[in-house]
C-alpha positions as CSV (number, residue, x, y, z in Angstrom):
1,X,209.9,-37.1,107.2
2,X,208.4,-40.4,108.4
3,X,206.6,-43.0,105.8
4,X,203.2,-44.7,106.5
5,X,203.9,-48.1,106.2
6,X,200.1,-49.0,106.1
7,X,199.8,-46.6,103.6
8,X,202.5,-47.7,101.4
9,X,201.3,-51.4,101.7
10,X,197.7,-50.6,100.5
11,X,199.0,-48.7,97.5
12,X,201.5,-51.5,96.4
13,X,198.6,-54.4,97.3
14,X,196.3,-52.0,94.8
15,X,199.1,-52.0,92.1
16,X,199.7,-55.4,92.4
17,X,195.9,-56.4,91.9
18,X,195.6,-53.7,88.9
19,X,198.9,-55.5,87.4
20,X,197.2,-58.8,87.8
21,X,193.9,-58.1,86.5
22,X,195.4,-56.5,83.2
23,X,198.6,-58.7,83.0
24,X,197.3,-61.9,83.2
25,X,193.4,-61.5,83.5
26,X,192.7,-60.0,80.2
27,X,194.8,-62.7,78.0
28,X,193.1,-65.3,80.2
29,X,189.9,-64.2,79.1
30,X,191.0,-63.9,75.3
31,X,192.6,-67.4,75.7
32,X,188.8,-68.8,77.4
33,X,187.7,-67.1,74.5
34,X,189.2,-68.7,72.0
35,X,188.8,-72.1,73.6
36,X,185.0,-71.2,73.8
37,X,185.0,-70.5,70.0
38,X,186.9,-73.5,69.1
39,X,184.7,-75.8,71.1
40,X,181.5,-74.0,69.8
41,X,182.8,-74.7,66.6
42,X,183.3,-78.0,67.0
43,X,187.1,-78.4,66.3
44,X,188.4,-79.0,69.8
45,X,192.0,-80.8,69.8
46,X,191.8,-80.6,65.9
47,X,188.8,-82.8,65.6
48,X,186.5,-80.9,62.6
49,X,183.6,-83.8,63.2
50,X,182.6,-82.4,66.6
51,X,179.3,-80.9,67.4
52,X,178.3,-77.1,66.9
53,X,177.2,-75.6,69.9
54,X,176.5,-71.8,69.0
55,X,176.1,-70.7,72.6
56,X,179.6,-71.6,73.0
57,X,181.1,-69.4,70.3
58,X,178.4,-66.6,71.3
59,X,180.2,-66.9,74.7
60,X,183.6,-66.4,72.9
61,X,182.7,-63.4,70.9
62,X,181.2,-61.8,74.2
63,X,184.5,-62.6,75.6
64,X,186.7,-61.0,72.9
65,X,184.3,-57.7,72.8
66,X,185.0,-57.3,76.5
67,X,189.1,-57.9,76.2
68,X,188.3,-55.2,73.0
69,X,186.7,-52.7,75.2
70,X,189.2,-52.6,77.7
71,X,191.9,-52.3,75.6
72,X,190.3,-49.2,74.1
73,X,189.2,-47.8,77.4
74,X,192.6,-48.0,78.3
75,X,194.3,-46.2,75.5
76,X,191.4,-43.5,75.7
77,X,192.7,-43.4,79.4
78,X,196.1,-43.1,78.1
79,X,195.3,-40.3,76.0
80,X,192.5,-38.5,77.4
81,X,194.4,-35.0,78.1
82,X,195.5,-34.8,74.6
83,X,192.2,-35.6,73.3
84,X,190.7,-33.0,75.8
85,X,193.7,-30.5,74.5
86,X,193.1,-31.0,70.5
87,X,189.3,-31.9,70.1
88,X,187.8,-30.4,73.8
89,X,186.6,-34.0,74.3
90,X,186.5,-34.4,78.2
91,X,187.1,-38.2,78.9
92,X,187.0,-39.7,82.4
93,X,186.0,-36.3,84.1
94,X,189.4,-34.4,82.7
95,X,188.6,-30.6,83.3
96,X,189.7,-27.8,82.1
């Protein structure tokens, strides 16, 4: 039995990239969304006398929607076999 070190390194690299993307990327997107929401409402650094910027508020909401969509897609991916078993709905190419 032999191990292909190149394939092992490639698989480990993929796991690292996905881990960084979901482990640090989604919280970072959420944090940027919070900052944009705060800047858009004019309340940056606790100062309520700032200028309101609706475009920044909308950008913050878009980032929140992206984070929510990714989380929902993850939950659906994890439960795809149960959904297929109980409801007959095939998600993510689950076959019978």
